[in-house]
C-alpha positions in Angstrom: 270.8 66.2 109.7 267.6 67.5 111.3 267.3 70.0 114.2 265.6 67.3 116.3 268.5 64.9 115.8 271.0 67.6 116.8 268.8 68.4 119.9 268.7 64.8 121.0 272.4 64.3 120.4 273.8 67.5 122.1 271.1 69.1 124.3 272.2 67.6 127.6 275.9 68.4 127.1 275.1 71.9 125.7 272.7 72.6 128.7 275.4 71.8 131.2 278.0 73.8 129.3 275.6 76.8 129.4 274.7 76.2 133.0 278.4 76.2 134.0 278.8 79.6 132.4 275.6 81.4 133.7 275.1 79.4 136.9 271.3 79.8 136.8 268.9 77.1 135.6 266.2 79.3 134.1 268.7 81.4 132.3 270.5 78.3 131.0 267.2 77.0 129.7 266.4 80.3 127.9 269.9 80.4 126.3 269.5 76.7 125.3 266.2 77.4 123.7 267.5 80.5 121.8 270.5 78.4 120.7 268.3 75.8 119.1 266.1 78.4 117.5 269.2 79.7 115.8 270.4 76.2 114.9 267.0 75.5 113.3 267.0 78.8 111.4 270.5 78.4 110.1 270.9 74.7 109.7 271.0 75.1 105.9 274.2 77.1 106.3 276.1 74.3 107.9 278.3 72.9 105.2 280.0 70.0 107.0 278.0 67.7 109.3 281.1 66.7 111.2 281.4 70.3 112.5 277.9 70.4 113.9 279.1 70.2 117.6 281.5 73.0 117.3 279.0 75.1 115.4 276.2 74.7 118.0 278.6 75.4 120.9 279.7 78.6 119.2 276.1 79.6 118.8 275.6 78.9 122.5 278.7 81.0 123.4 277.3 83.9 121.3 274.0 83.6 123.1 275.8 83.7 126.4 277.5 86.9 125.3 274.2 88.3 124.2 272.7 87.5 127.6 275.6 89.1 129.5 275.5 92.2 127.3 271.7 92.5 127.8 272.1 92.2 131.6 274.8 94.8 131.7 272.3 97.4 130.3 270.1 97.0 133.4 272.9 97.4 136.0 272.6 100.4 138.3 275.0 102.9 137.0 275.2 104.7 140.4 277.0 101.7 141.9 280.0 102.2 139.6 283.3 102.3 141.5 286.8 103.2 140.4 287.4 99.6 139.4 284.5 97.9 137.8 283.9 94.5 139.3 282.9 91.6 137.1 280.3 89.9 139.4 278.3 86.9 138.3 278.5 85.2 134.9 280.9 86.8 132.6 282.3 85.9 129.2 285.9 86.9 128.7 286.5 88.2 125.1 289.6 86.1 124.6 288.9 83.0 126.6 288.5 80.6 123.6 291.5 82.1 121.9 293.7 81.6 125.0 292.5 78.0 125.5 293.3 77.2 121.9 296.8 78.7 122.3 297.7 76.4 125.2 300.2 73.6 124.5 298.2 70.5 123.6 298.9 68.6 126.9 297.5 71.5 128.9 294.6 72.4 126.6 293.5 68.8 126.6 293.1 68.5 130.4 291.5 72.0 130.7 288.9 71.2 128.0 288.1 67.8 129.5 287.8 69.0 133.1 286.4 72.5 132.8 284.5 72.5 129.5 283.3 68.9 129.3 282.9 68.6 133.1 284.8 65.4 133.5 286.4 64.4 136.8 290.2 64.7 137.2 290.6 61.1 138.1 288.6 60.1 134.9 290.8 62.4 132.8 293.9 60.7 134.3 292.6 57.3 133.3 291.6 58.4 129.8 295.0 60.1 129.1 296.8 57.2 130.8 298.7 59.6 133.2 298.7 59.8 137.0 296.2 61.9 138.9 299.1 64.0 140.2 300.2 64.6 136.6 296.7 65.6 135.7 296.5 68.1 138.5 300.0 69.5 137.7 298.9 70.1 134.0 295.8 71.8 135.2 297.8 74.1 137.5 300.3 74.9 134.8 297.5 75.6 132.3 295.8 77.9 134.8 299.1 79.7 135.3 299.5 80.2 131.6 295.9 81.5 131.2 296.3 83.9 134.1 299.5 85.3 132.5 297.7 85.7 129.2 294.7 87.5 130.8 297.0 89.8 132.7 299.1 90.6 129.6 296.2 91.1 127.1 293.1 92.1 129.0 294.6 93.4 132.3 292.4 91.0 134.3 293.4 90.6 137.9 291.9 89.7 141.3 291.5 92.6 143.6 291.9 92.6 147.4 288.3 91.2 147.7 289.0 88.3 145.4 286.9 89.8 142.6 287.9 89.8 138.9 288.7 93.2 137.6 289.9 94.4 134.2 289.0 95.6 130.8 286.1 93.5 129.4 286.6 94.8 125.8 290.3 94.5 125.2 291.5 95.8 121.9 295.0 94.2 122.1 293.7 90.7 121.2 
């Protein structure tokens, strides 16, 4: 498989995945470009072609983390408060792990709606369940994820509705 084939096959989906995380078009384009540079350089390391999608998405996740870490260096240290606020695009250290730990019926709807960007009504049709059932599964999945983040990473919403917690949790 060639880099160009991978690009044509996955670039749109990957771009929107990145854009959803960083919420800025120029940054998403930069991360997409860096991702495909790494794909091109390391394509010979890919042993199974059927795993190419997961592989490139993991590279993109790593590039998002690199971006977030680089941006945090430039933050004004004088604005530090008692509780550090996690404004803007952030990447929780345990997010993928917690998603994968969800029961299949919840993980499936979360991935389809929030990672792949499908509409809830379309997910209901694909899974052959009612829209209400789809919404209930999403709500239960979110509750399970909130519980895991509170237990492991101490993430919470403060009075202003901002996410606070430890970004480098060692428990997980």
